[in-house]
C-alpha positions as CSV (number, residue, x, y, z in Angstrom):
1,M,-65.1,-124.9,61.1
2,N,-65.9,-127.9,58.7
3,A,-65.0,-126.5,55.3
4,R,-67.1,-129.1,53.3
5,I,-70.2,-128.4,55.4
6,A,-69.6,-124.6,55.0
7,R,-69.6,-124.6,51.5
8,V,-73.0,-126.5,51.6
9,L,-74.3,-124.0,53.8
10,V,-73.0,-120.9,51.6
11,A,-73.2,-122.4,48.0
12,L,-76.7,-123.5,47.7
13,T,-78.9,-120.6,47.8
14,I,-77.9,-117.0,48.9
15,A,-80.0,-114.2,47.7
16,T,-77.4,-111.6,46.5
17,G,-79.6,-109.5,44.0
18,A,-79.6,-105.9,44.1
19,A,-78.5,-104.2,47.4
20,T,-81.2,-102.7,49.7
21,S,-80.9,-98.9,49.8
22,V,-82.4,-96.8,52.8
23,A,-82.3,-93.2,52.8
24,A,-82.9,-92.0,56.4
25,P,-85.2,-89.2,57.0
26,V,-82.7,-86.7,58.1
27,V,-81.1,-83.6,56.9
28,G,-78.1,-84.3,54.8
29,A,-77.0,-87.1,52.4
30,T,-77.2,-90.2,54.7
31,R,-77.7,-93.2,52.6
32,I,-77.2,-96.9,53.5
33,A,-77.0,-100.0,51.3
34,I,-77.0,-103.6,52.2
35,A,-76.2,-106.8,50.2
36,P,-77.2,-109.2,50.3
37,S,-80.7,-108.3,51.4
38,F,-82.2,-111.7,51.9
39,L,-80.1,-114.7,53.0
40,R,-81.6,-118.1,51.6
41,L,-79.4,-120.9,52.8
42,A,-79.4,-124.8,53.2
43,A,-77.3,-126.9,55.6
44,A,-77.2,-130.3,56.8
45,A,-77.9,-130.9,60.6
46,G,-74.6,-130.4,62.4
47,G,-73.3,-128.2,59.7
48,S,-71.9,-124.8,60.2
49,G,-70.5,-121.9,57.9
50,T,-70.3,-118.3,57.6
51,V,-71.8,-115.7,55.1
52,T,-71.3,-112.0,55.0
53,I,-73.4,-109.0,54.7
54,A,-71.8,-105.8,53.2
55,V,-73.1,-102.5,54.5
56,H,-72.1,-99.7,52.3
57,N,-72.2,-95.8,53.4
58,T,-73.2,-94.1,49.9
59,G,-73.9,-90.8,51.7
60,D,-71.6,-88.1,53.1
61,E,-72.5,-88.7,56.9
62,P,-70.5,-91.1,59.1
63,F,-72.6,-93.8,61.1
64,T,-72.2,-96.6,63.5
65,I,-73.7,-100.0,63.0
66,E,-74.8,-102.6,65.5
67,P,-75.8,-105.9,64.1
68,L,-78.3,-108.2,66.1
69,V,-79.8,-111.4,65.8
70,D,-83.4,-111.9,66.5
71,A,-86.3,-114.3,65.7
72,Y,-88.1,-113.8,62.3
73,G,-91.5,-112.1,62.9
74,D,-93.5,-114.2,60.5
75,A,-92.3,-117.7,61.5
76,P,-93.5,-119.7,64.5
77,A,-91.4,-119.5,67.4
78,D,-90.4,-123.3,67.6
79,R,-88.8,-122.9,64.2
80,S,-86.7,-120.0,65.2
81,A,-82.8,-120.4,64.3
82,A,-81.9,-117.0,66.2
83,A,-80.0,-119.2,68.7
84,W,-77.9,-121.0,66.2
85,I,-76.3,-117.5,64.7
86,A,-73.7,-115.0,65.8
87,V,-72.6,-111.8,64.1
88,S,-69.4,-109.8,64.2
89,P,-68.4,-107.2,64.8
90,A,-70.6,-106.2,67.6
91,L,-70.0,-102.4,66.6
92,A,-68.7,-100.7,63.6
93,D,-68.1,-97.1,62.2
94,V,-68.7,-96.7,58.7
95,A,-67.3,-93.4,57.2
96,P,-68.7,-91.8,53.9
97,G,-67.9,-94.0,50.8
98,G,-66.9,-96.9,53.1
99,S,-68.2,-100.4,53.7
100,V,-68.1,-102.9,56.5
101,E,-68.6,-106.7,56.2
102,V,-70.6,-108.2,59.0
103,A,-70.0,-112.1,59.4
104,V,-72.8,-114.1,59.9
105,T,-71.8,-117.4,61.6
106,I,-74.5,-120.2,61.6
107,A,-73.9,-123.6,63.6
108,V,-76.7,-125.9,63.1
109,P,-77.4,-128.5,65.9
110,A,-76.5,-132.2,65.2
111,D,-80.1,-133.1,66.5
112,A,-82.0,-130.2,64.4
113,T,-85.1,-131.5,62.7
114,T,-85.6,-131.3,58.9
115,G,-87.4,-128.3,57.9
116,G,-87.4,-124.6,57.4
117,W,-85.7,-122.7,60.4
118,Y,-85.8,-118.8,60.4
119,A,-84.1,-115.7,61.8
120,S,-83.4,-112.1,61.1
121,I,-80.2,-110.1,61.2
122,G,-81.0,-106.3,62.1
123,I,-78.6,-103.9,61.4
124,A,-79.1,-100.8,63.8
125,T,-77.6,-97.5,62.9
126,G,-76.8,-94.7,65.0
127,R,-74.3,-91.7,65.6
128,P,-70.8,-92.4,65.5
129,D,-69.0,-91.9,68.9
130,G,-67.1,-88.6,69.1
131,A,-68.8,-87.4,66.0
132,A,-70.6,-84.5,67.6
133,D,-71.1,-82.8,64.4
134,A,-72.6,-85.7,62.5
135,T,-76.2,-86.1,61.6
136,A,-77.7,-88.4,63.8
137,I,-79.1,-91.6,62.0
138,R,-81.2,-93.8,64.0
139,G,-83.0,-96.9,62.2
140,R,-82.9,-100.6,61.7
141,I,-82.7,-102.4,58.5
142,V,-83.7,-106.2,58.8
143,V,-82.1,-109.0,56.8
144,P,-84.2,-112.2,56.7
145,V,-82.6,-115.6,57.1
146,W,-84.3,-118.6,55.7
147,L,-82.5,-121.9,56.4
148,A,-83.6,-125.1,54.8
149,V,-82.0,-127.9,57.3
150,T,-81.8,-131.5,56.2
151,G,-81.8,-133.7,59.3
152,D,-84.1,-136.9,60.1
153,G,-85.0,-136.9,56.2
154,P,-85.5,-134.9,53.0
155,V,-87.1,-131.6,53.1
156,T,-90.6,-131.3,51.7
157,R,-92.4,-128.3,49.9
158,V,-96.0,-128.9,49.2
159,P,-97.9,-125.9,47.5
160,V,-101.7,-126.1,47.8
161,V,-104.1,-123.7,46.1
162,E,-106.6,-122.6,48.8
163,R,-108.3,-120.3,46.5
164,F,-108.0,-119.1,42.9
165,A,-110.5,-116.3,41.2
166,A,-110.5,-113.7,38.5
167,V,-111.0,-110.3,39.9
168,I,-112.2,-106.9,38.7
169,E,-109.3,-104.8,39.8
170,P,-109.7,-100.9,41.2
171,D,-109.1,-99.7,37.5
172,G,-112.1,-101.8,36.2
173,R,-109.7,-104.2,34.2
174,L,-109.2,-108.0,34.7
175,G,-106.8,-109.5,37.1
176,F,-106.5,-112.6,39.2
177,R,-105.7,-113.7,42.7
178,A,-104.5,-117.1,44.0
179,L,-104.0,-117.9,47.6
180,I,-101.3,-120.4,47.9
181,R,-100.6,-122.4,51.1
182,D,-97.4,-124.5,51.8
183,D,-98.2,-127.9,53.5
184,G,-94.6,-128.9,53.6
185,D,-92.0,-128.7,56.1
186,T,-89.8,-125.9,54.6
187,H,-90.2,-122.7,52.7
188,L,-91.0,-122.6,49.0
189,F,-90.4,-120.1,46.1
190,A,-93.2,-119.7,43.7
191,T,-94.7,-118.2,40.7
192,A,-98.0,-118.4,39.1
193,H,-98.9,-118.2,35.6
194,V,-102.5,-118.0,34.4
195,T,-104.0,-118.6,31.1
196,V,-107.6,-116.9,30.4
197,G,-109.9,-117.2,27.1
198,T,-113.2,-118.2,25.7
199,A,-114.4,-121.5,24.5
200,E,-113.4,-120.6,20.9
201,Q,-109.9,-119.0,22.2
202,P,-108.7,-120.8,25.1
203,A,-105.6,-119.1,25.4
204,A,-106.4,-115.6,24.4
205,A,-104.3,-114.0,27.1
206,T,-101.9,-114.7,29.8
207,W,-100.9,-113.2,33.3
208,D,-97.7,-113.7,35.2
209,A,-97.9,-113.3,39.0
210,V,-95.3,-111.5,41.3
211,S,-93.2,-114.3,42.7
212,H,-93.2,-115.0,46.6
213,G,-91.9,-117.2,49.2
214,V,-94.2,-119.0,51.3
215,L,-93.3,-120.3,54.8
216,P,-94.6,-123.7,55.9
217,G,-98.0,-123.8,57.0
218,Q,-98.7,-120.5,55.9
219,S,-100.4,-118.8,52.9
220,V,-99.8,-115.8,50.5
221,V,-101.9,-114.2,47.9
222,F,-100.3,-114.1,44.5
223,A,-101.3,-111.3,42.1
224,N,-101.1,-110.4,38.4
225,R,-98.3,-108.0,37.3
226,E,-100.5,-106.3,34.9
227,T,-104.1,-106.0,34.2
228,L,-106.2,-107.0,31.1
229,P,-109.1,-105.1,29.5
230,V,-112.6,-106.6,29.6
231,W,-112.9,-108.0,26.1
232,A,-115.7,-110.4,26.2
233,T,-118.9,-110.2,28.2
234,G,-119.8,-114.0,28.1
235,E,-118.2,-116.8,30.1
236,L,-114.4,-116.8,30.3
237,A,-112.4,-119.6,31.6
238,A,-109.0,-119.4,33.5
239,S,-106.2,-121.9,34.2
240,L,-103.7,-121.6,36.9
241,V,-100.0,-123.1,37.4
242,V,-97.9,-122.7,40.3
243,A,-94.3,-123.6,39.8
244,P,-91.1,-122.9,41.2
245,S,-89.7,-119.4,41.0
246,D,-86.0,-118.4,39.9
247,A,-85.3,-117.9,43.6
248,G,-85.4,-121.5,44.5
249,E,-84.6,-124.7,42.4
250,A,-86.6,-126.1,39.4
251,T,-86.9,-129.4,41.5
252,D,-88.2,-127.8,44.7
253,F,-91.8,-129.0,44.0
254,V,-94.0,-130.4,41.5
255,P,-96.2,-127.7,39.9
256,V,-99.9,-127.7,40.8
257,G,-102.8,-126.0,39.2
258,A,-106.4,-124.8,39.3
259,S,-109.1,-123.5,37.1
260,T,-112.3,-121.5,37.2
261,A,-115.0,-120.2,34.8
262,F,-116.5,-116.7,35.4
263,V,-118.4,-113.9,33.8
264,P,-116.7,-110.5,34.1
265,D,-119.4,-108.7,35.7
266,G,-118.1,-107.9,39.2
267,S,-120.9,-107.0,41.7
268,L,-120.1,-106.2,45.0
269,D,-122.1,-104.8,48.1
270,V,-121.1,-103.4,51.5
271,T,-122.9,-104.7,54.7
272,D,-122.2,-104.9,58.5
273,L,-121.2,-101.3,58.8
274,G,-119.9,-100.6,62.5
275,A,-117.4,-98.7,64.6
276,C,-115.8,-98.9,67.9
277,E,-113.8,-96.6,70.1
278,N,-110.1,-97.3,70.8
279,L,-108.4,-96.0,74.0
280,D,-105.1,-95.1,72.3
281,R,-106.1,-93.8,68.9
282,G,-109.1,-93.0,66.8
283,P,-112.1,-95.2,66.2
284,T,-111.9,-98.3,64.1
285,M,-114.2,-98.4,61.2
286,R,-115.4,-101.6,59.8
287,A,-117.6,-103.3,57.2
288,S,-117.9,-106.2,55.2
289,L,-117.5,-106.8,51.4
290,V,-119.9,-109.4,49.6
291,A,-118.9,-110.3,46.0
292,T,-122.1,-112.0,44.9
293,G,-120.9,-112.8,41.4
294,S,-118.6,-115.6,39.7
295,I,-115.7,-113.1,39.7
296,G,-113.8,-111.3,42.7
297,V,-113.6,-107.7,43.1
298,V,-110.7,-105.8,44.6
299,P,-112.2,-102.3,45.3
300,A,-110.8,-99.0,46.5
301,V,-112.4,-98.6,50.0
302,R,-112.9,-95.5,52.0
303,F,-114.4,-94.8,55.4
304,D,-115.7,-91.3,55.8
305,V,-117.3,-89.5,59.1
306,F,-119.7,-86.6,58.5
307,D,-120.9,-84.1,61.1
308,V,-124.8,-83.4,61.6
309,G,-124.4,-80.6,59.1
310,G,-123.1,-83.1,56.5
311,R,-119.4,-81.8,56.6
312,I,-116.9,-84.4,56.3
313,V,-114.9,-84.6,59.7
314,D,-112.3,-87.4,59.1
315,G,-111.5,-90.6,56.8
316,A,-109.6,-93.5,56.5
317,A,-108.6,-96.2,54.2
318,P,-107.6,-99.7,54.9
319,L,-103.8,-100.2,55.0
320,A,-103.9,-103.2,52.6
321,G,-106.2,-103.5,49.5
322,P,-109.1,-105.8,50.2
323,I,-109.8,-108.8,48.3
324,A,-113.7,-109.7,48.0
325,W,-113.4,-113.3,46.7
326,P,-116.7,-114.6,44.8
327,G,-119.2,-116.1,46.7
328,T,-117.6,-114.8,50.2
329,T,-118.0,-112.1,52.7
330,E,-114.7,-110.4,53.5
331,P,-114.1,-107.8,56.5
332,V,-112.5,-104.6,55.9
333,M,-111.3,-101.9,58.7
334,A,-109.6,-98.9,59.1
335,D,-108.5,-96.8,62.1
336,L,-109.3,-93.0,62.0
337,P,-106.1,-90.9,62.6
338,R,-107.4,-89.0,65.4
339,R,-110.1,-89.2,68.2
340,L,-113.7,-87.5,67.5
341,E,-115.3,-85.2,69.8
342,S,-118.6,-85.8,71.4
343,G,-121.3,-85.7,69.1
344,A,-123.6,-87.2,66.6
345,Y,-121.9,-88.5,63.2
346,T,-122.7,-90.5,60.2
347,L,-120.3,-93.1,58.9
348,R,-120.1,-93.7,55.1
349,V,-118.3,-96.6,53.4
350,T,-117.8,-96.3,49.8
351,A,-116.2,-99.2,47.8
352,T,-115.0,-98.4,43.9
353,W,-113.9,-100.4,41.1
354,G,-113.7,-99.1,37.6
355,T,-116.9,-97.0,36.8
356,E,-118.7,-98.9,39.5
357,A,-119.3,-97.8,43.2
358,V,-121.6,-98.8,46.2
359,A,-122.0,-96.6,49.5
360,H,-123.8,-97.1,52.6
361,D,-124.5,-95.0,55.7
362,V,-124.8,-95.6,59.3
363,P,-125.4,-93.1,62.2
364,F,-123.3,-93.1,65.5
365,S,-122.5,-91.1,68.2
366,I,-119.7,-90.4,70.4
367,G,-121.2,-90.4,73.9
368,G,-124.8,-89.1,74.2
369,D,-127.6,-91.6,73.1
370,P,-126.5,-94.9,74.4
371,A,-128.6,-96.5,71.5
372,T,-126.1,-94.9,69.2
373,A,-122.9,-94.4,71.2
374,L,-119.8,-96.5,69.9
375,P,-118.7,-99.2,72.3
376,V,-115.1,-99.6,73.4
377,C,-113.2,-101.9,71.1
378,G,-113.2,-105.5,72.3
379,I,-116.0,-104.5,74.9
380,G,-119.4,-104.3,74.3
381,E,-119.3,-105.0,70.5
382,G,-121.9,-106.6,69.0
């Protein structure tokens, strides 16, 4: 192995941080910790090197690990580095209180093009051979690998602010959302800082966002760590600065910004209520959120189904909190946990934020009247 290249590969950016701990859902104290939980690496085309992932058994049950290399699910298939990576050992037993180091060897092809390349290291766990009395542990912990390769030119990281808006949070307080896209060829690590105020007091308050990594060509929503009270009723102004976070380098990209003016009187409506039947699970409920003011709304949304007697039959909420950006219509949906019996029902969609709420109903049926019967999802939907 080329020792100089190996140092380049390993030394630039390895996310050590805190170990990732996972408690398996079994009887007994079976606990696994992995460090580092994220590999952020850099190398030149033709370079190679090895890093290690430590797997710790912090419980009192033995287990076996099987490291596996796979594609990174969020990255395009043509940017996969999985074929460049080998892991060892293939299997290892980890006794209670013990540790095993997994060697991750990366060999970048000499003709690799500049940009971000991605893979994942899956640590599968199971019962050790011959440990008939041990608690069975079945699971998989994934360690992402983000590799910046310098090949036919320097890497580029180009953050673009697609959207920026102040929002009314579910608790009725002020926050912000920023949608950031990376137009470069390599991932970037960014944080966002927002200043908000009035004409008389331009910097009355500030927000700091939760930092994120953004893959090239993809977008990520940045949100405030904390909320602010609505302290003024007139027009407010907010300015955004997106800069490199501590996870990257200060020189990764030139900071970018955006600004917005708004009145903190979030207004929202719910439209386009509908549903469809799934063949493998409960019905999918859907609606659209329309934010009509100059500020966005992040509501708590609930889908509830009532029978003809007005009794609630079932309900669900979206897996992710929806964002109603100002002046836009945003779809929101959720699956009911079980199928409904044949009959007539009413779907009610409720959106709440602070002390405000809006709700709309629509009738439907499972079977029966073709005019109100739910279509099959993807077939016959309007």
